[in-house]
C-alpha positions, -999 to +999 in steps of 0.1 A: +049-321+754+053-319+792+085-314+812+079-348+827+083-364+792+117-349+789+129-355+825+120-392+822+144-396+793+172-385+816+157-405+845+151-373+864+120-368+887+104-336+875+081-334+906+054-308+904+072-290+875+065-321+853+030-308+844+045-277+828+041-276+790+072-271+769+069-245+742+103-248+725+141-250+729+168-224+727+206-221+733+207-183+731+193-167+762+182-137+741+158-160+722+141-176+752+103-175+752+081-185+781+079-223+784+113-229+766+140-253+776+174-236+777+207-253+768+236-240+788+269-253+774+306-245+781+322-232+749+357-222+740+349-185+741+316-183+759+302-202+789+264-207+785+261-213+822+267-176+827+234-169+811+212-194+830+198-167+853+189-145+824+173-174+805+151-182+835+142-146+839+131-147+802+107-176+809+128-208+806+111-236+825+141-260+824+178-258+819+200-286+804+234-282+819+262-300+838+253-313+873+276-287+888+258-258+872+237-235+894+200-236+883+174-219+905+138-212+896+136-238+868+140-276+865+176-286+862+179-313+835+214-323+846+237-344+824+275-349+822+273-343+784+247-315+782+251-309+745+242-345+737+214-345+762+199-313+748+200-327+713+183-359+724+155-340+742+151-314+714+146-342+689+116-354+708+100-320+704+107-312+668+084-334+648+077-346+621+110-352+603+117-364+568+115-401+564+149-406+547+180-387+560+216-392+551+248-373+562+282-366+546+315-360+565+350-355+553+374-326+548+365-319+512+335-326+491+307-324+517+289-296+500+291-311+466+280-345+478+249-333+497+238-312+468+245-339+442+226-364+464+196-340+464+198-337+426+199-374+421+169-380+444+150-353+426+157-368+393+145-401+407+112-385+415+116-377+453+110-344+470+145-338+483+165-311+501+201-305+513+215-287+543+250-274+544+274-246+535+252-234+507+222-232+530+190-251+529+182-261+494+147-273+489+128-284+458+116-248+454+142-225+468+176-220+486+178-202+520+213-194+532+223-204+568+259-193+566+271-224+585+281-259+574+264-273+604+238-250+621+231-252+658+210-281+670+178-260+673+181-245+638+190-279+624+160-297+639+136-269+632+148-269+596+142-306+594+107-303+608+099-274+584+111-294+554+089-324+565+059-301+568+065-289+533+064-324+520+101-331+517+108-368+522+146-370+516+173-348+531+211-349+528+231-328+552+268-320+559+282-334+591+312-312+599+337-322+626+326-292+646+290-303+643+297-339+652+319-331+682+294-305+695+263-327+689+248-302+665+232-327+641+218-354+663+185-368+673+168-380+641+171-413+622+200-413+597+198-441+572+233-437+557+265-418+562+293-410+538+330-404+543+348-385+514+384-380+526+405-365+553+433-339+551+447-311+572+420-286+583+406-272+615+437-280+636+430-247+653+400-265+669+411-302+670+443-311+688+457-332+660+447-353+630+438-382+651+413-360+671+400-346+638+395-381+624+378-393+656+353-364+654+345-374+619+340-410+628+312-402+653+290-402+622+296-440+619+299-449+656+269-430+669+249-410+644+239-434+617+211-458+627+219-493+638+219-514+607+223-483+585+248-479+557+283-464+553+294-451+519+331-446+518+354-432+491+380-460+490+409-441+475+419-418+503+447-426+527+423-426+557+397-448+539+408-481+553+405-468+588+370-454+581+360-488+567+373-505+599+351-482+620+320-489+599+326-526+601+331-526+638+298-508+642+281-534+619+270-510+592+262-520+557+293-511+537+295-496+502+330-485+491+334-463+461+363-456+437+391-474+419+395-496+450+358-496+456+340-529+459+305-514+459+309-489+430+342-498+412+356-470+390+372-488+361+382-459+339+380-421+337+387-402+305+385-363+304+365-347+276+363-310+266+331-305+288+333-333+313+346-369+315+336-404+305+334-430+332+332-467+333+320-483+365+308-516+378+280-519+403+264-551+415+281-571+388+270-549+359+291-525+339+279-489+332+292-461+310+285-426+323+292-393+305+296-370+335+291-334+326+316-321+352+354-317+350+379-330+376+388-362+393+373-350+426+340-343+409+339-380+400+345-389+436+317-366+447+293-378+421+299-415+428+297-411+466+264-393+461+252-421+439+263-446+466+242-427+492+211-427+469+216-464+462+219-471+499+185-455+504+168-479+480+167-462+446+170-484+415+205-485+400+194-477+364+177-445+376+206-435+397+232-440+370+210-421+345+207-392+370+245-390+376+249-383+338+226-352+343+242-337+374+246-299+374+276-280+388+274-270+424+277-233+432+314-223+438+327-258+431+348-256+399+321-232+386+330-216+353+324-179+360+333-164+326+354-167+294+376-137+288+377-119+255+410-136+248+392-170+252+405-180+286+379-197+309+379-186+345+369-211+372+359-204+408+364-230+435+360-232+473+393-250+478+408-236+510+431-265+522+463-278+506+446-310+494+416-292+480+437-268+462+458-296+447+426-314+436+411-283+420+444-276+401+446-313+390+410-311+378+418-283+354+452-294+343+440-319+316+421-290+300+450-266+298+471-263+267+489-231+278+493-219+314+472-225+345+470-193+366+459-197+402+447-169+424+441-178+461+447-168+497+444-182+532+419-171+559+428-153+591+421-166+626+422-202+613+447-230+611+480-212+605+499-243+597+482-249+564+493-216+548+528-226+536+515-260+523+488-242+504+514-221+487+534-252+479+504-269+465+496-240+442+532-236+430+535-273+423+506-274+400+503-239+385+523-220+360+516-187+376+506-181+412+490-149+426+487-148+464+459-125+476+437-119+506+409-143+517+389-133+548+418-120+569+395-115+599+414-103+629+449-109+615+471-086+595+465-095+559+500-089+547+514-113+574+490-140+562+501-135+526+538-137+536+532-171+552+516-184+520+543-169+499+569-188+520+555-219+505+547-206+470+582-194+463+597-162+449+581-166+415+546-161+430+531-126+430+518-109+461+487-088+453+467-079+485+435-066+470+415-096+458+398-077+430+431-064+418+446-099+420+417-114+399+420-085+374+458-092+371+452-129+364+426-122+337+449-096+321+477-123+319+455-150+305+456-159+268+434-182+247+452-214+257+453-205+294+429-212+323+424-191+355+415-206+388+402-183+416+402-204+447+393-202+484+359-184+486+337-203+461+301-195+469+309-169+496+293-135+492+316-114+514+351-106+525+355-107+563+377-080+577+383-076+615+369-096+643+346-092+673+329-059+675+352-046+647+342-073+622+330-061+588+317-083+560+324-064+527+303-076+497+325-098+475+316-126+451+345-142+431+321-151+403+307-116+400+341-099+403+356-122+377+328-113+353+332-076+360+370-078+355+365-096+322+340-070+310+364-042+320+392-059+302+371-064+271+362-027+271+399-017+274+408-040+245+382-022+223 
């Protein structure tokens, strides 16, 4: 690929530089190699334009940046929206890509939906992968990225790598950050899904309207013309999402009790899952879903909708839904204590997600539901009290603990959560100690929920140069605490 090929897309005359061969793309000046195109973007904390000179010194042959940026010694690919322009140009370089790509947005459920979509495709005989919070999950292995939506270069190179490995179907998480920063652009997306919307990331978005608008870029700009929108119909924001999809002219498949595409008729909890009755395309189906919780039903049916939207036969899809496996850190049963109490780990870290996880477990509790959770530091402070309220409203015992305090004082964060949880809640700072206390309390008829970290493998303490990530896995810690408790009982 030559620089002239890229410049022509932006209607820029590359001149003599047009014959220069492009060797790659980078947004980190430290990763520049000779022949690369550098993306220089203004960020909230760092201005990429400050590193243009260093990138050119490292071998950058072109810089994508605002028209006002100073670029000397390389071709200036100027655009008023440089992030979008960079994504558009990078997508021309990274080839091939998987033939079938879908994306999922929403506050909660993205990770479960992309992983369940991958599972359903696989059971339908396709070589499928997912990209999101859990990493890049391929038919053969899982590689962690640590981000819901990686940067555009990582995203596109991952897609190309998957295609070269023979992967034909990919589902990825489209976070509001990723959508607003054009981090998942540039390749054909056949279908997009919207799960729900509730308070989160208001430290980044100005308000809920701004947050919703960022999510809706999936339907207004990212999904292909003539593509499909799969929308969970039972959320308070669903009707507005439907209106956006209709205005764009996307094929619409709504899902849920109000769904007209996949209509959920009945849901009956069972000891190890739940029995569903649905109607799709005029035909009734009975599904024994091997997962507990109402929100797991939503995730499973939205995933089924995405697979149906990509052309898989309904009978195969419905059969696959009945064989779905739990997603890591999403109502994952970590251990059963010696007393007989099951311990579940969930990623819930918003008020709505916490309420949903508690509601999922409630039908299975004959004794007490004991909830252990905390709130993250350097994040939306306004959700801390409501998280405490959500936990107190649905639990019989609440233990407030630490969860990635980052650069804030952990005790101050817990106090904000306790303000919502009430005086009956317990305040135990050490997360291991909090989990151990919950397990010690739990009897045979009780259930313990450890919420907030889910699949995460570390506890983040401090920020900037002082940041530490201490090894911590809720599932592992719960098992260790249960083993210690069993040993003490003996």
